[in-house]
C-alpha positions in Angstrom: 22.5 1.2 -8.0 23.5 -1.4 -10.5 27.1 -1.7 -11.7 26.1 -0.6 -15.2 24.6 2.5 -13.6 27.6 2.8 -11.4 29.8 2.9 -14.5 27.9 6.1 -15.5 29.0 7.8 -12.2 32.2 9.6 -12.9 33.1 11.0 -9.5 32.9 9.4 -6.0 31.2 12.7 -4.9 28.2 11.7 -7.0 27.6 8.5 -5.0 24.7 8.7 -2.6 26.6 6.5 -0.1 29.5 9.0 0.0 27.1 12.0 0.2 25.3 10.5 3.2 28.6 9.5 4.8 29.7 13.1 4.5 26.6 14.4 6.3 27.1 11.7 9.0 30.7 12.8 9.5 29.7 16.4 9.9 27.2 15.4 12.6 29.8 13.4 14.4 32.2 16.3 14.4 29.5 18.6 15.7 28.5 16.4 18.6 32.1 15.4 19.6 33.1 19.1 19.9 30.6 19.9 22.6 30.8 19.9 26.4 32.5 17.0 28.2 32.5 15.0 25.0 35.1 17.4 23.5 37.5 16.6 26.5 37.3 12.9 25.9 40.0 12.8 23.3 40.0 9.1 23.0 36.3 8.5 22.2 35.7 11.7 20.3 38.8 11.2 18.2 38.0 7.5 17.5 34.4 8.4 16.4 35.8 11.2 14.1 38.3 8.7 12.6 35.6 6.0 12.1 33.2 8.5 10.4 36.0 9.8 8.1 37.0 6.2 7.3 33.5 5.5 6.0 33.8 8.4 3.5 37.4 7.7 2.6 36.9 4.0 1.9 34.0 4.7 -0.4 36.1 7.3 -2.3 39.2 5.2 -2.4 37.4 2.1 -3.5 35.6 3.9 -6.3 38.7 5.5 -7.6 40.4 2.1 -7.9 38.1 1.5 -10.8 37.9 -2.3 -10.2 34.6 -3.8 -8.9 36.4 -6.4 -6.7 38.5 -3.7 -5.0 35.5 -1.4 -4.7 33.6 -4.2 -3.0 36.5 -4.7 -0.6 36.7 -1.0 0.3 32.9 -0.9 0.7 33.2 -3.8 3.2 35.7 -1.7 5.2 33.4 1.3 5.0 30.5 -0.8 6.3 32.7 -2.1 9.1 33.7 1.4 10.1 30.0 2.3 10.1 29.4 -0.5 12.6 32.3 0.7 14.7 30.8 4.1 14.8 27.4 2.8 15.8 29.0 0.9 18.7 30.8 4.0 19.8 27.6 6.0 19.8 26.3 3.6 22.4 29.3 4.4 24.6 28.6 8.2 24.1 25.0 7.6 25.2 25.9 5.4 28.1 28.4 8.0 29.6 25.9 10.8 28.9 27.9 12.7 26.4 24.8 12.8 24.2 21.1 12.8 24.8 18.8 10.0 23.6 17.3 12.2 20.8 20.8 13.0 19.4 21.8 9.3 19.7 18.7 8.2 17.8 19.1 10.7 15.1 22.8 9.9 14.4 22.2 6.2 14.9 19.5 6.3 12.2 21.9 8.2 9.9 24.6 5.6 10.5 22.2 2.7 9.9 21.0 4.4 6.6 24.6 4.8 5.4 25.3 1.1 6.3 22.2 0.0 4.3 23.2 2.0 1.3 26.7 0.7 1.4 25.3 -2.9 1.8 23.1 -2.4 -1.2 26.0 -1.1 -3.3 28.1 -4.1 -2.3 25.2 -6.5 -3.2 24.9 -4.9 -6.6 28.5 -5.4 -7.3 28.3 -9.0 -6.2 25.2 -9.6 -8.4 26.9 -8.2 -11.4 30.1 -10.1 -10.8 28.1 -13.4 -11.1 26.3 -12.4 -14.3 
């Protein structure tokens, strides 16, 4: 999405990156509230916070209404997405989740990361023009 197209977006809820991050967050909450995973308050809580952080940083950056700040918040959202992916490996390794759940959520997280990266690149491109 180009910045000039982004300027037509009036609410952060309309951003595809935020919408996909919301779906990812719901999936994280669902898996972390099951079985032994739900009793590992450290890992489950950290994964929930990381996923919420993705959504929150997209929203907060957008609402700041300054491309440079939005870019910074998108960077933080992308970093939280990487943190979440790393934590998914822990959940898989300690057998809190099965490989099919891992693959599904990892793919979602990778997609969110790519979308955020594309949005950041678009902002960078338009800052240089």
